[in-house]
N, C-alpha and C positions, 0 to 999 in steps of 0.2 A: 513402451519405449525404454531403452536401456540408458545407463548413465553416460555412455560415450556419445549417444545421439543427443542427449540433453546438453552435454558440454559443447557439442558442435553448434547447436542452436544458440547457446550462450555466447560463443565466439562471434557469431554473425551479429547478434543483437548488441554485443558489447562495444561495437565501434563508436557509437555515439557517447556511451558512458565514459569510455576511455578519454575522449576529448576533454571531459571536464577537468582532467588533471592539469591542463594547461593553465587554468585559472586558479589552481590551488595556491594558497599563500604559504606562510611560514611552515617549516617542517622539522622533523627530527624528534626523537623520542623524549629528550630531556631527562632530568633526574626523576626517577620514580620514587617518590617519598611515601611515608606512611606505611611501611611494610609490616610492622608488627612481628612479634616473636612467633615461631612455629608452634602451633597448638594452643596459642593464647586465645581466650574467649573473645569473640568479635561479633558485632552486629553489622551485617551488610545490608545496605539499602539499594533497592532497585526501583527505577522510575521508568514506567512504560506508559502506553496510551492505548485506547480502544481495547483490544483483547488479544494478548500474545499467547494465550493458552496456558499461562503460568498459574494454575490453580493452587490452592493451599496444599492439596495432596501431592501435587507435582513437586512443589518446592520442599515439602517435608522429606522427600527422598534424599535430597542433598543434605539436609540437616541431619538425617539419620546416619548418612555416610560420613558426616563431618560434625561430630557432637560439639565441637567448639564454636560452631557457626549458628547464628540466629539470623534469619532473613526477614526483612521488612519490605513489603512490596507496595509501592505507591503508584496508583494508576490514574492518569489524567483522562478526562472524558474523550478528548480527541487530540490529534497530532498538533494542531495549532497552539493549544494550551501548553503542550510540552515544549514546543519550539521556543515560545516566548520565555519560559522559565530557563531553558537551556542557555540561551544567549545572554540573558540578563546576568547569569551567575558564573558562566564559564570563565575560568581563570581567577575568579574572585573568591570562590568558596561558596558553600551552601548547596552544591549539587549532590545527588545521590552517588554512591560508590559506583554504580552502573547506571548509565543514562541511555535510553533508547533514542535513536535518531531515525527519522523517516526519510525515504529516498528523495522526496521533493525538496528537502532542505539539507541534504547531505553535503552538497557542494558549498553551502555556507559554512558548515562545520569544518570542511576541509581547509578553509582559509586559516583555521586555528589548530591545525594538526599538531603543532608543537605543544599544545595544551592538553593533549590526549595521549594516554599511555599506549604505545604500539602493541599490536598483537604479537605474541612470540613467534619467531620465524618457523618453528617446527609445526605450527598450525596452518601455514600457508599451503594452499592447494586443497584445503577442505571444501571450498565453495566453488560454485560456477565461476569460470574465468572472469566474466563481465561483472559479477557481483564483487569479487575481490578488487578488480582494477578500479572500480568506481570509488573505493575507499582506501586507495593507496596514494600517498603523496609523492611529489617529485623525487624525494630522497629514498623512495622504496619502502617507507613505513606504512604498513597496513594498520589503520586506526579503528576499524570496526569489525566486530564479530558478526557475520551475517546471520540473520534469523530466517525470514521467509522472503518469498517473491510473490507477486500478485497476478498470475495469469488469469484472465477473466472468462467467465461463462455468463449465463443468464439464469438467475433464480426467478421462479414464477409461481404464482398461486394457481394450481390446476383447477380448483373449484370455481374461481372467478373467470378463468378462461372458458371453462365449460358453460357457465351461465351466460357468457357473452357470445356463445355459438362458435368459439374458436377451438381448434384442436387442443387437447389437454395432456396427452401422453408425451414424454420426453422426445421420442423419435419424431413424432409429428410436429412438435414445437420447434425442434431443430430444423426441420424442413421449412417451417413457416418463417423462421428468422434467418434462413440461409440467404445472405445477400449483403447489400451495403446498408449504410445508415438510412438512406431514403426508404428502403424496404421496411426497416425497423419502425420508422415513423408512420408508414402506411398502415402497418398492423396496429399501431397505437391509435390511429384515426378510426380504424374499424372497431377497436375495443371501446373507444369513447362513444361512438355512435350507437353501439349496441347496449352499453351499460350506463351511459351518462356520467361515467367517472374516468379518472386518469388511469392510464396503464403504467406510467413511469413514476417512480417514487420521487425523483428530484431532477430538475433541469440541469443543475451543475454537475451531477454525476455523469450526465451525458457529455457535457463539455469536457470533463476529465477523460472520458472514454475516447473521444475524438482526438483530443490533444495528445494523448498517449500513443497515437499512431502517426504523429508528425515528427520527423527527425530533428528539424530545426524550427523551433517555435517562436521564441521571443528574442533570442540573440544567438550569435555564433561563436565558435572557439576563438576567433580572432578579435573578439570584443565588439564587433559591429552589432548594433541593435536593429532588429528587423521587425519588432513586434507589430507596429502599426502599419507596416508596408507589406507584411507577409500575406499573400492571398490565401494561403491555407488557414491562417488564423481568422481572417475575415470571413471565409466560407464557414469555418467552424462556428463562429459567433452567430452568423446569419441562420445556419441550420438550427442551432439551439434555440434562439429566441423566436424563430418562426414556426418550428416544427415540434421542438421538445417542450417549450414553455406551455403551449395550449394542452399538452398531454401529460403534464406533470402535476402531482399533488402538492409538491413543495418545491421551493427554489433550491434549497440546500439541505444537506443531511445533518444529523447530529442534534438538531433542536428537540426540545421536549415533545412537540407535537408530532414530529417525524417518528420519534421513538415510540410514542403511544399508539401511533397508527398501525404498528405491526399487530396490534390486538384486533384491528378492524379490517375494513375492506376499502380503504382510501386509494390504494394502488395495487397493481398486480405483478409488477416486475421490478427487480433490482439488478443492476449490472453488478456481477458477482465474482470478484477475486476470491481466492480461497479463504482469506481472513474474514470476508464478509459473511461467510456461512455461519460462523460462530456468533456474529453479531445478531443475525436474524433469529437463530434458534434461542439465543439468550433473551431477546426482547419478546419472543412469542413462543415460549416453551410448549404451550398446549395446542398450538396450531398444527393441524395434521396434513395440510394440503400444499406445503412448499415442495417443489421439485426443481431439478436443475437440468437445463438444456445445454448440451455440450456444443455450443456454438457462440459466436460473437459477431456483431455487425462489423463488416470490413475485414474479417478474417481473424485477427488476434490482437491482443493488447495486454500490456502489463500495467496494473495499477497498484502502486504501493510496494511494500517490502521494506524491511527495516534492518537496523544494525544495533548492536550493543556497543557502547563506547565507555571508556573509563577515564574520568578526569585525572590528569597526571598529578594534580595537587591534592588528591583525595587522601584520606587517613588510612585507607586499607587497600592500597593498590594491588599488592601481591595476592591477597585473598580474593579481591574482586576479579583479578585475572583468572584465578582458578574457577570461580563460579561462572564467569562468562564463557570460559572454555567448556564447562559442563553443560550450560544452557544451550550453547550453539553446536554441540556435538550432534551428529546425525540421529542417534537414538533418541535424544531428548526432543529434537525438532520434529521427528516423526510422532512422538507422543503429543507435542503441541498441535500438530496437524489433526490427530485423532480428537483432541479436545475441542478445537475451534476451527479447523480447516486451514490453518496457516501453512501454505505449501512450502516445503523445505527448499533452501538454496544450497544445501550440502549435497555434493555429488554422490556420495556413498548411500545417501538416503533412498535414491532411486532404485536400489537393488533390494530394499527392505520390503518383505512381504506384508508387513503391517501397513505399509503405504500402498503398494501396488494392488493389493487385494482388498483394500478397505471398503466396506459398504456402510454408508451413513443412513441409519434407520430414520433419523429425523426427516431426511429428504427422500423418504419412501424408497429406500434401497438404492439410492444413487451411488455409483462406484466413483466416489470423489477423488480417490488417488489416481485412478485411470483418467478421469476427466481433467484433473490438474496437469498431468503429464501431457495429454493431448493439447490442452490450451497453452502450455508452455512451448510446445513445438510450433504452435501457430504464430508465436510472437516473432516478427521479423524486424521490428524497429523499436528502439528505445530512444526517447527524446534526449537530445543534449540538454542538460540542466546546469546552467552556470549558477554562481552564487546569487544572481539576481532573479533566477527563475521564479522563486516563490512570490516575490512582490509583484511581478508582472502578472502572474497567473491569478493571484489573489484579487488584484484590481479588476481583471476581466470577469472573474466570478461575481464580484460586486456589481459590475455592469449588468450581468444577467439577473442578479437579484433585483435591481432597479426596474428592469423591464417586467419581471414577474410581478413585482409589487405595484406596477403601473405608476411609479413615481417619475419615470422618464420613458420616453419613446425609444424604440430601437435605435434610431439615428442619434438621439440626444445622449443616450447611455454610451454609445460608441465614442462620440466626440468627447464626453467626459473622460473616458478611459484614455483616449489619445492624449488629452491634456495632462492626465496623471503620469503617463509614461514619459512624456516630454519633461515633466517636472522631476522625475527620478534622475 
């Protein structure tokens, strides 16, 4: 698929993301302090989470091209940790020169766009239209350098599928999972009956997958809260606790047990945006049986994707802007894709043969660039995510956790969530 086609998909999907701008707060670039003298030695700090593909060798290239710059890369275990630190320190000092922001809490950050240095105007147009619009405030300031997007496929263990009597080659597994979420759960039931184990890694990853296919989840652009009255959210919750929970090894991802399980056989599938590919290979480098099915329940879905932002009160704003420009350029994002599977949001990247022809040996020859492009084309909906999205969704995830842990029943956990939403 060419760049023009992907941009067209982005325009369709971007309608919901654009709506988020209505709720954006203060804007304007403000005074960009901390410029430093040209060529002066400077240490630039970057704060990311999960795995952006910024290896030491990757960052060394920038240092070699800019001998005055030393880069220190700090990586949080997961997005929630980064979010907490970001909002505790934004505008007060103590943040890195470049801070990564995840799409699920981007709208929160947009409320404080005046505290973030705008992206230079000459870089506008580098990214998919919807990727840029989501990070543009009402005054027209783009405050985030887009990194990746998260079109989803299904990663699976072919050896465990074969042992359970299920098809194990990608084309066969794509046919097996071709359908809606009910079909996905039916296959999970078959796997559990045959193996005695869970097929799905975590119940809340399924909740994320379903919610990412709903345009209006917890509230609307006019400020009306629909969380507890939205039948699509009620159906999503019911599906997850009744069908996903019995077929999941864990309630949530990122815990120590979940990470360690990649070395074993506790589960056989992971809903898999591009960035997840690097997570899996990093946690199980010697596992030879992971493959990728170019399909997704319900058609398509985007999970995640991030931006690089620059606190306006940082000590090295101009140098940080140069580095963020370099990091988010198409060539570098394609390299990050090769490193960890983070699928680019930069339009020109889709014409790069290093992306389109890339074959991932870890996933047994999967054409992950081609798969990412196909999965991006399948995305037709991006949820509207207001500044309150994260707290509503986090609370619903906790409800699923309580059902999984058997600390509350399905109905009790839902009622607790309703009470929490009303208290918000």
